[in-house]
N, C-alpha and C positions, 0 to 999 in steps of 0.2 A: 329505623322503630322493627322495620319489619325483619328483618335480622332478627331480634331479638327474638317475634313468636314464632321464629322460623326454628330456631334455635330451642327454642322451650317445648315446642312440641316434638322436634327431632328425639332431645333430652328425656323426654314423656315417654317413650315406646316402652320401655322395661318398667316402671312401674306401674303404667297401666298394666301391662300384663300379668306383673307379679300380685297386682290388687284381684285379677279376674280371676288367676290360680287361687289366690286367696280364698275368693267367694265361692267357687267349685270346689274346692277342698272344704268347704263347711259344708257343699250340700253333700259330698261325696260319706261326711264322718255321720250325717243324717240317716242316709243312706245303710253305714252300717248299724246304727242304732235298730232302724226297722227290721232290719236281718234277725240281731239279735229277739227281737220282738216275733216276729214270721217263726221261726224258730224255736219259740219257750210257748206251749201251752198258757194260758193263760184267762183266768175264771172274770167274767167283768157282767158288771147288771147293766151298761150301754147298750143300745142298741147295735145290732152288725149293722156294717153298709152295704148295699148294696150290688156297689162295683165289689169284687174281688179281688185283691191285691197278692198275687202269689209272690212264694220266693224265687220262680223264673223271670217276674217282670221284673224284683230287683235286682238280680245279681247280672240281669240285663244293663238297667241303669246305672250301676255299678260300674258296668265295663264300659260305658260309653263316656262317662264321668272320666274316668284314667285315662283314656285315650286322648279326650279333648287336652286335659290337667298335661300328659306325656308333648303334645303336640305344641303347647301352647309353651312350655319349660323351653323344648327344644328351638323354638325362636327367641324367646326369652333369652335365653343363655347367649344367641350370635350376637340378640340388640345389645347386652351386656358387657360383651367385649369388644366391641365397635366405640361405645357411646366411653366404658374406660379410657381405650384411647386416647377420644378426644379431649376426657380430661385431664390425663395425664401428660398431654401437648401443652395444658396453658403452663406457661411462666408464673405466673402468681398460683403458689401455693395453699397459699389461703380458701383463693379462690375454688382452687381443686376439691380443695377438701371439704369443702359446704357441695360443692356440685357432687361429689362422691358420694357426701352421707343422706344427702338429700334425694339424688336420683337412684345410685343405687342398692342405698342402704336401706332406703326407705322409711326417714325419720323425717320429722315436721321442722323447718326451719327454729324455733320454740325449744327443741330437744336439740337441736345443734348448737343452742346457744348458750344452752345449761350446758353440755357435755365438753365444750372448748373453751367456756367463763367468757362468753363474749357479750354484746348486750346482742336483743335481739335487732336492731338498727343496723349494727354495723354486721351482723349476719347477712340479713336481708341485700344489704349495699354490696358485698362478697356474691352473695347469688345473686343480682340483676347486674354486676360488670362481668361476673365468671361466663352468665348463659352469653353476654355479649360478646366476648373476648373468644370463647368455643368456635374450631374451625369444623364445621359440620363435614365430613370425609363422600 
């Protein structure tokens, strides 16, 4: 059973990085929205904050986030290549399909079941068997 945990942790590398990238991209979108607000003068009855956030501050934050995203993407691409190689080596193509969609396609097991017209329990069974069968390089 230890192999299952080890294999699952290995396969999850890409998914974790992609979730982190998505979170950082959401932050980047917020900074872009903030930049638009900072560039356009606005009249407001709300009191001004005591700490002034400048356009330069937001541009620096944006650049730092872009660097983090690009670094994570570089490592995520390598993980995706390695994980895809492991999944493609599986003999059972149904297991490979489930693992590919789950770990690379970032779908939930329920979404996979709906897409391929299998029951959730069968997809879960394929997932468990696939993770156990994978040969981590």
